[in-house]
N, C-alpha and C positions, 0 to 999 in steps of 0.2 A: 560466323567470323568477317571481318570486314575492318580493310587497311584505309587509310585518308592519304592517299601520296600529293607530297608538293614534288613534282617532276623536275620542275629548274633547280632547285634547291641540291634535290639530289645528286642533278647532272653536274653541275657547277663545284659542287662538295669532290666530287669523283675520279669525274671525265679531265681530273688536270694531271693523267698518268703521262711521264715525258714519253713514254713509250710510243702511246697513242698520239700525241701531236706532233713525234719525229714523223708516223705514218701520214699524217694528215699533210706534213713538210713534203716528203716526198711524192705523194701524188699532186700536188699544186705544182709543183714542177714540171709532172708529166702532164698537167693537162688534167687530172681522171678527175670522176669524183668518186667518193669513196665512204665508208657507212662502215662501222661499229654496230653486229646486228645480233641476234638469237639469244640464247642463254646468257651471255656474259652482261645485256643490257637487261635483261629480263632480270637477271641475280641481283646487278645496281639498286635496284626499287625493291630489291626483296632485300638488301640490307646482310648477302649473301657472298662469299667468298667464291673465286669461280675462275680457274687457272688458266681456259681456252678461250682463245679470244680471237673470232672470226669476224673477218674483213668481205664486205663486198663491194666489187667496185664497178661501175658502169664503166665498162671498155675490160681491159685486159689485166684480170688478179697476178699475171705469171709476170706481168711487166713491172706492175705496182712490188710484189713479190723481190722482185732481183734487185732492185732498186733499193728495199727496207735490208732486204740483208747487204749488201756491198755497205750500205752507211751501220748497221750493228757493227763492221768491223774484225778484225781478227776473232776466230772463234764460232764465228754466227755460220748455220749449216742450214743450207739450202735444199730442200726436194719440189721436183716440180712435174706434176703429172698431167702431162697436153693431152693424152685420150679428154682427161675430167679436165681440164683446163682450169685446172686449183697447181695450188705451191703453197709449202708449211716454209717458214722461216722459224729457227731455234736458235738459240742461245745462252750459257748460263751466264746470270750475273749477280753480282755481290752488292745488296743492298746497301746503301751509305750509310743508313743509321742502326739499321741491327746486325750489320755485318753476315750476314744470314745469305748463303750462297742457293738463288733459284734456279730453272730455267723459263726461260719467255719462248712461249709457243704462239704463232702468228699463224691461223689459217686465211689463204689468200682465194677469193673462186670471183669471176665475172660475172654480172648481176644476169639471170638465168628464169626461161621459163622451161617447162616441163608440158609432156603431153606421156599418157600411158595406155598401154595394151592389156585389156581384160586379163591375160595369164601371165601376167608381168608386173612385178611389184619394182623393176629397173625401169626410170624414164628415159624417154626420147628428149635430150634436151638441145636444146639453142638459144643464144643470144636474146635477151631482152632487155626489162627498162627494171629500174629499181621497183616500182609499183607492182611488175611482175613480178619477180625475185620473193618479195614479201607476200604475194597473195598466196606464192607456194606452199610456205613455210604450215607444219603440220597445227598450231597452235596458235591463239592470236599472241598471248603472252611471251611467244617466241618470234612475232614480227616485229618487235620492235626496232628500230635502226637509229643511231644517231651521227651526225655529220661529224668529220675529222675535215675536212679541207678549211684553213682558216676564214674567208669570209662567213662561214654558217658552221663555225666550231662547237661540238653541244646541242647541235640544232635537233629538236627529237622528233622523228616522223612516225606517226602511230595510224594507220589506214585505218585498222580493226578495232579501236578503242582498246588495246593490251595493258595501258594500263589502267583502263578501266574495271578488265576482269582482274587485274591483280586488285585493286582494291577490293572486289567481289568476292574473292578467292574463287573463280571460275575456272574452269577449261573450257573452251570453246573453237572451235576449228574457225580459218577467215573467211573460207567457202561453205559451198554446199559440203554437209558431214558426209552424207551420202556419197559425193564423189570423193572428196578425200579418204574416206577408208575400205572404198573398194578400188580407190587406184593404189594405195600404200594400205594394206590392212595393217604391218607393223603399226602402224601409227595409232591401232585400237589400246595395242598394248601400252604403247608411249602413253598415250591418257591416262590411261588407268595406274601407271606408272607416277606419274607427277601428278595426277591427285592425292597419291600415296603418300609422296612422298616432300612436298608443301603443305598437305593439309588442306587441298582443294576439294570441290564438288563437279563432276561432270555437269556441264549443264542440260537441261530437259531433250533438246536438240541432239547433242552430243550422242549422250548415252542411249536415246532410240536409236539413232543410226546404230553406232555398235551393235545391239541388240538385234537391227536390221539384216548385216553385213559380217552377224559372225562367221559363219560358213567360209568366208572368205581367206581365214587364217589360216586355210590348209594350204596354200600357197606360200609359206613364210617358212622357213629354214627352221627346224629345233634350235640351230644353236644361235638363231635368235632372240626366238623366244626367249629361251633360259637365259640371254643377258637381258633381257628386260625384267623377268621372274628374279632375278638377282636383287638385280637395283629394287625390287618391291621386299627382298626379303632384308634389304638393308637398310629399311626406312625403320624409322619413330613406333610408328603402331602397323607393320605390314600388314593384321588381319585386316584393314581396311582394304589393301587392293586385292586378296582374296576372294573379301565379300564382294568388291566390285566386278571381279572376273566371273563368278558365278551368277549377281542379277542379271549380269549383261549375253549368259548363255555362251561363253567363252570357255570356262571352266572343262566340261567335261569333252570340249573340244580339245583340248590340252592337254586335260592332265584326268583323265575318267577313273582314275584309280582315288586320287582325291576328293572326285565328285561323288564318288561311290559312298562317303562316309556321310552321306546327308540324309537325315528322317531319323522317326522314332519308331519304332514297328510296339505293338500294344497287344498284348494277348494274354489272356486272365486279367483284364485289369492291371497287370505290370507290363511299365514300359522301362527303355534304357535310353539313356542321355543319347541326344544328337550329337554324335564323333566329331562332327564336322565344326562345328559353332567348339565343342569343347578344347579340339585340336588346335582353333586358330587362339581360341580362348592363351593353352600354355603358350603358343608362339609370342605373345604378348606379351604374356610375364616373365619369359627367357628373353626377352628383347632389351626387358629390365634394366635387366643386370649384365648381360654378354653380347658383345656384337658383332663375336664367331659367326662368320655366315654359315660353316657349313656346321654348327649345332645348333642353329637357326633351322636348316636343314634337318637335320633330326628331330627338330621339337615337331616339324610338320608330317613328318612319319612315324611318325613313333607308337602311333594306332591305323597304320594302314591296311594291315594286318586284321582289325578287325570283323570286317564285312566274310572277309573266307575264313572266319574261326566262330562267327555269331550261331550260338544254338540254342533254345528252350528246353529246360530242364525245370519238370514241374514242380520241383521240391527248393531250389535257387530261384528260379525264375532265368530271365538271361544270362547267358557267360560267354565269353569271349577267349576260351583255355587253349593258351601256349599262344595267344596273338603276337606277343612280343618275335618270337623265334620264328610265325612265317611272317610277319613284318620285316625282318631282317632277310630272311631268303628272295622276298620281293624286290629291296634296294637296289641288287646289282640290274636285275631287270630296267627297274623305274629308269635307273641312270642311263641306261645305253639307251632307251627308248628316248630321251628328254638329252639326249648328248651331251651330258652330265661327266666330269672325270672320270675315268675306269681303272683309278689309282689309290692311294693314301689316302686320299680325301672321301672316294666311296666306302672302303674299308673302316673309317672312322664312325659315317651315318651310319655303317651295316652295324658295329659295336653297340653304338648309343640304344639303337632297337630292341638289339637283343637284350639289352641289360639294364634296361630301364627300367624292368619290373623288379631285379634283384634286392635294388632299397626298401621297397614297400614291404618285400618281404619279410626283409631283416627285421622292419620295426612293428611288424604283426606276428612275429614269434619271437622265443626269446634271441635275444643278440649274443648268439654265441662265440668265442672267437673262430672256432672254425670256418662258420661262415662269412666272417667281414675277413678273414686273411684268402677266402678264395676271390671274395668281390675285390677284393686289392690287388693280387694276381691277375686277374683277369680283366680288370680295368687298366692296371697300369699308370704311366703318367696322365689316362685321361678321367683318374676318377672325380675331378675337382668339376669337371664338365656335367660327369655323369650326374651328380650329387645337382647341380645346377639345374640340369634338368628334371630331374625329381622333385625336387623344388616347384618348379613353374608347373608341374602335373597335379599340384593340389589346387584342386578350381571348386570344390566345394561350398554352398552357402553356406553352410551350417562352420560357424566362427567357431565352433569349441573344437570339433574336428578339424579344422585346420591348422588352428593351434596346435591340439595334440600331434597332429601330422610333422609339423614345424620341431616340434620340442624332441619326438621320440628321433627325427632326423639329426639334430642335434648329437645328443646319443651317439649314434652312430656312427658320427664323424670325431666327434671323442674318441671313441673305439677305435676307427682307423689309424688318430694320430698315435696313439699308446702302442696298438701294435706294429705300426711303424718302422719308430724308432727303437723298438724291443729287434723286430725280427727281420728288418729291411726285408719285404714282402713285394714291395710294389717291382714289378719288371724284373724277379728274380729268375736265378738258373739254380739246377738243383747244384751242389757245391761239389758232387763227383762227377764230373763227365763222364761221356759216353765211351770217349778211348780210355781213361783210365780203368771206365770197369772190363773193358776189353783186357787191359793187362794185366790187372789186380786175379782175374779169374780165368785166364786162359782160355777168353773166348775169342770167335771169327766173331763178322757183321752179322746178326741177326736177331729177331723181334725178341729173342730176350733181353739183351740189351737196352733195348725200350723200355720194357715192360721194368728192369730194375730202377733204372732212372724216374718213371713214372712212381715206380712204387718207394723212393726217396719224396720226392716232390708232395706227394699227398702227406706221407710223414709230416713233412715242415708245416703245409697248408693245414692240416690237421692238430700241428701243435704236439705230437707226438714226441718228434726229436725237435732243437732248436736250427734253425737255419744256420749251421755251422758246421766248416769240415768233417772234423775227426768223426764228429756225431752220426756224419751221414756219413763216414766211411765206415762206421761199426755199424751201422744201421745195414746197410750195404754186404757185412761180413753176417749176418742174421740172418740176413734174405735170403745169402748164398748157402749156409749151412742149413735153412730148413726145406730147402729145393737141390740140396743134393750136389750143388755145382763143386764143392772144396770140402 
């Protein structure tokens, strides 16, 4: 894919932002050179909206930030970080055209040059020229600058042919990629993330340098790695990022459990599908229908238990019995290791992994009311997400088989709607509560109370009694008589 960009036309159309003109005016008053740089400029040429505006000043970024905040007037907020020589100016404003309120956020920094020590990605920073500042940037497409001073307003500074790389859809480093990635190994993840988000390719030297420096990723914190993975996961085709992570050698270093899904084992002429490639297909399928981050993580992890459950059966061939249960047990450990949330988000992914085989079992057997009720009960409000995951999990090349599965899933959905309307099963609690059971049967807190409550729940799910208070109470008394409790 190639783009032809008329840089001056695009700049003249977009650079008329009154906020940027105002920044340039304040810089002129102070006798400072200033430029809008980085992602905002890149997205200008890609016709993408960008909220973050980064300003580089040849001189003191803090001084210009203070002047701009004063000019923004009442309601402006200025944050100064003297240690880093940076400042941030914010203000909520209402658009004159749309009357919609939004927040202006400007980041200011003085032009810098950087040097690194081998055991840290944190640079030693010194004042520098604009050329030195742009050369330290991660990729050529992020090393573009546009001057905001009045006498050069809108002038593009493109020292490394970043516009050419945008036209060619290429991710490339301004300087030697080996030095770039060794100095700051997180940039390897960023290269793959940008390639995935933008639909770009890694240039050959950049790709080879990532492969050579892959082990340097070990000095990067798991939190920073996971931030990049989230952005890959939220891309239009997240599989492209995971495939690049694999091809560059980063995958087994940052996610060995996923790398373990790769490959096909053949025995007696029978092989199984490559679970890694299947997983990526499921992830892409799901991404067409849902942009929920944690549902996408569930798609990535849905078969994570298969390597540990794989067995050879002379009659059946390769089997992966209970891989959903094994995978669900792995989710908390994976989340902990990767510094992902240890909260309801993890519980959600674990539940999706555990339940993802249940609808498949329903369409393979006779769809009974009882089985559907139990699935509704266990999935609760996440049942629609679960069904999206199951639909995405159909990756067969046999079109008739795919059509049959989708048709059967639709029957399951219809059954769910009918039963939910009639029995209100989703997230239900037994109509007779535990404290009421103790009061009616004169019981102290004990395991018998829980057993009776569970029996009432099972009777409702199995369709023995309706999900109604009087029916549940009557059934409780029947159980009590059978057990000699009354």
